[in-house]
VOTOR-570718 format. One record per residue (C-alpha): x, y, z; residue in one letter. Coordinates in steps of 0.2 Angstrom, whole numbers, padded with zeros to 4 digits, always signed. Each point is the difference from the previous one (the first is absolute). Example, Ala and Ser with C-alpha at 12.3 -4.5 7.8 and 13.67 -1.06 7.14 Angstrom:
! residues 2
+0062-0022+0039a;+0006+0017-0003s;
END
This chain:
! residues 146
-0009+0011+0245m;-0014+0012-0002n;-0017-0007-0002l;-0008+0016-0005e;+0013+0002-0014k;-0004-0017-0006i;-0018+0004+0000k;+0002+0016-0010e;+0009-0010-0014k;-0014-0013-0001l;-0015+0012+0000i;+0003+0006-0018p;+0001-0017-0007i;-0016-0006+0009l;-0010+0016-0005e;+0002-0004-0018r;-0011-0016+0003s;-0012+0009+0012g;+0008-0008+0015l;+0007+0006+0017s;+0010-0006+0015v;-0010-0007+0014y;+0015-0002+0012s;+0018-0001+0000i;+0010-0007+0015r;+0014-0011+0006t;-0003-0017+0007k;+0010-0016+0005k;-0006-0017-0005e;+0009-0016+0002f;+0016+0009+0005g;-0001+0011-0016e;-0001+0019-0001k;-0013+0006-0012i;-0007+0016-0007v;-0018-0004-0003e;-0010+0011-0012i;-0019-0003-0002l;-0009+0007-0015i;-0018+0006+0003d;-0009-0011-0012t;-0011-0015+0002e;+0007-0011-0014s;+0014+0001-0011m;+0008-0011-0013e;+0017-0007+0005i;+0007+0006-0017n;-0006+0018+0003d;+0007-0001+0018l;+0017-0006-0007e;+0000+0014-0013k;-0002+0013+0014i;+0013-0009+0011h;+0013+0000-0014l;-0003+0018-0005e;+0001+0005+0019f;+0016-0009+0003v;+0008+0009-0015d;-0003+0017+0009t;+0008-0005+0016l;+0018+0004+0003s;+0012-0009+0012d;-0004+0013+0014d;-0018-0003-0001d;-0002-0018+0006l;+0011-0007+0013d;+0009-0015-0007p;-0005-0011+0015n;-0019+0002-0004y;-0010-0009-0013f;-0014+0010-0010l;-0017-0007+0001e;-0013+0008-0012l;-0018-0007+0001s;-0018+0005-0001s;-0011+0003+0015l;-0012-0013-0007g;-0019-0003+0002a;+0001-0003+0019e;+0006+0017+0006r;+0000+0007+0018p;-0013+0014+0004l;+0008+0011+0013k;-0007+0017-0004t;-0018+0007-0002k;+0005+0005-0018e;+0005-0018-0004e;-0016-0006+0008v;-0011+0012-0010f;+0008-0007-0016k;-0004-0018+0006a;-0019+0003+0002i;-0009-0013-0009g;+0014-0013+0001r;+0002-0016+0010y;+0012+0003+0015i;+0007-0009+0015y;-0001+0009+0016l;+0005-0003+0018e;-0008+0009+0015s;-0006-0004+0017p;-0018-0002-0007k;+0004-0010-0016y;+0014-0009-0008k;-0003-0007-0018g;-0005+0005-0017l;-0014+0011-0007g;-0004+0013-0013t;+0004+0018+0005l;-0016+0010-0002v;+0004+0017+0006s;+0010+0011+0012l;-0010+0013+0008v;+0004+0010+0016d;+0015-0012+0004d;-0012-0015-0001i;+0004-0014-0012l;-0016-0009-0007l;+0004-0018-0005i;-0011-0013-0008e;+0004-0017+0006i;-0006-0018-0002n;-0004-0006+0017d;-0003-0019-0001k;-0010+0002-0017g;-0009+0016+0005r;+0006+0017-0007i;+0000+0014+0013r;+0008+0017+0002k;+0011+0004+0015i;+0008+0017+0005e;+0018+0001+0006i;+0009+0016+0006k;+0014+0004-0012f;+0012+0002+0015d;-0005-0018+0006d;+0006-0008-0016a;+0017-0006+0005k;+0003-0009-0017k;-0008+0003-0016m;+0004-0005-0018r;-0009-0003-0017t;-0003-0018-0003a;-0004-0011-0015i;-0017-0009+0001k;-0001-0018-0007f;
END
């Protein structure tokens, strides 16, 4: 099973809708082998996802997908990981969750300048800004503010 070949077959289908592949990987859950494909979009109607899935499955041959694997196609969603500086730049102005030695919690990402994240947080009812080194952010993702 060649994941790159599978991805190449999916890309043209996604491009027609202005979408792209975020990641493709194999995983094991509850004893089942799965090929997980995440589409880079924050929201997608289930009917649209089903159309893409059905069109994609029609392009696959028996050699493309190992019969011992299930195919899982889903959207990345609103709470997406922020791993690279490029992803962080795209998230400026958004609500995020962050874990670092200095701070663990939610806040609004204000900027990324010279490898320093500026985050606006609510500290017991007081709004304040904190600076965190990009390399100190062990875990970061966009979040939904309720």
